[in-house]
C-alpha positions as CSV (number, residue, x, y, z in Angstrom):
1,M,1.3,-3.6,-2.9
2,R,2.9,-5.7,-5.2
3,I,3.1,-3.4,-8.1
4,R,4.2,-5.0,-12.0
5,V,4.7,-3.3,-14.9
6,T,5.3,-5.6,-18.2
7,R,6.6,-3.4,-21.3
8,T,6.2,-5.0,-25.1
9,G,6.4,-3.3,-28.5
10,G,8.9,-0.7,-29.5
11,F,11.5,-0.4,-32.2
12,A,12.9,-4.0,-31.6
13,G,9.8,-5.8,-29.8
14,I,11.8,-6.7,-26.7
15,E,9.6,-7.2,-24.0
16,R,10.9,-6.1,-20.8
17,R,9.4,-7.0,-17.0
18,A,10.2,-5.6,-13.5
19,E,7.9,-5.6,-10.3
20,V,8.1,-3.5,-7.4
21,N,6.7,-5.0,-3.3
22,T,5.7,-1.2,-1.5
23,S,5.3,-3.1,2.0
24,G,8.3,-2.0,4.3
25,R,9.0,1.1,2.2
26,R,9.0,4.3,3.0
27,D,7.6,5.3,0.5
28,A,4.5,3.2,0.4
29,A,1.9,6.2,0.8
30,E,3.8,7.5,-2.4
31,W,3.4,4.4,-4.4
32,H,0.4,3.4,-3.3
33,V,-1.0,6.8,-4.9
34,L,0.1,6.4,-7.7
35,A,-0.7,3.0,-8.3
36,E,-4.6,4.1,-7.5
37,A,-4.3,6.8,-9.7
38,A,-2.5,4.9,-12.8
39,L,-5.4,1.7,-12.3
40,A,-7.8,4.4,-13.0
41,A,-6.7,5.9,-15.8
42,G,-6.3,2.3,-17.5
43,G,-7.7,0.0,-19.6
44,V,-9.3,-3.2,-19.5
45,A,-8.6,-4.7,-23.4
46,P,-4.8,-3.8,-24.7
47,A,-4.0,-0.5,-26.1
48,G,-3.1,-0.1,-29.6
49,G,-0.6,2.6,-29.6
50,V,1.4,3.3,-32.1
51,P,4.1,1.2,-34.5
52,D,7.4,0.8,-33.1
53,G,5.6,2.6,-30.1
54,F,5.7,0.9,-26.4
55,R,2.3,-0.5,-25.1
56,Y,2.3,-1.4,-21.0
57,T,0.1,-4.1,-18.9
58,I,0.6,-3.0,-15.1
59,T,-0.9,-5.2,-12.6
60,V,-1.3,-3.8,-8.6
61,D,-2.3,-6.8,-6.6
62,G,-4.2,-8.6,-9.5
63,R,-6.0,-5.9,-10.8
64,T,-4.7,-5.2,-14.6
65,V,-4.7,-2.2,-17.1
66,H,-3.2,-1.8,-19.9
67,C,-1.6,1.8,-21.7
68,A,0.1,2.6,-24.3
69,D,1.9,5.4,-26.0
70,P,1.3,8.1,-26.3
71,C,-1.5,8.0,-24.8
72,L,-0.2,7.1,-21.0
73,S,-1.5,9.4,-18.4
74,E,1.3,11.4,-16.2
75,A,0.4,9.1,-13.3
76,Q,1.2,5.7,-15.4
77,R,3.8,7.7,-16.9
78,E,5.5,8.1,-13.8
79,L,4.3,4.7,-12.2
80,V,6.1,2.8,-14.9
81,S,8.7,4.4,-15.4
82,R,9.0,3.9,-11.7
83,V,9.2,0.6,-11.8
84,L,11.1,-0.5,-14.8
85,R,13.6,1.8,-12.6
86,E,13.7,0.4,-9.5
87,G,12.0,-2.7,-9.7
88,A,13.6,-6.6,-10.5
């Protein structure tokens, strides 16, 4: 499973992208559960968010959802954090 996160917005407006491929990872099942929960809570249209807040695009194996601060679900917040921290 390929999980890609794009973060835009924020005070500086700098875009950040990261991707994680779960193939061959020991914790792949954990990533899959988290990714499915994040997709289920997302919207198909770009989220409005708040001024200077972050907006996120989450793509998992070709399925894309949008979300924005401060309205991220727990799963979205965790997935975004993990992908931006561990992804390349």
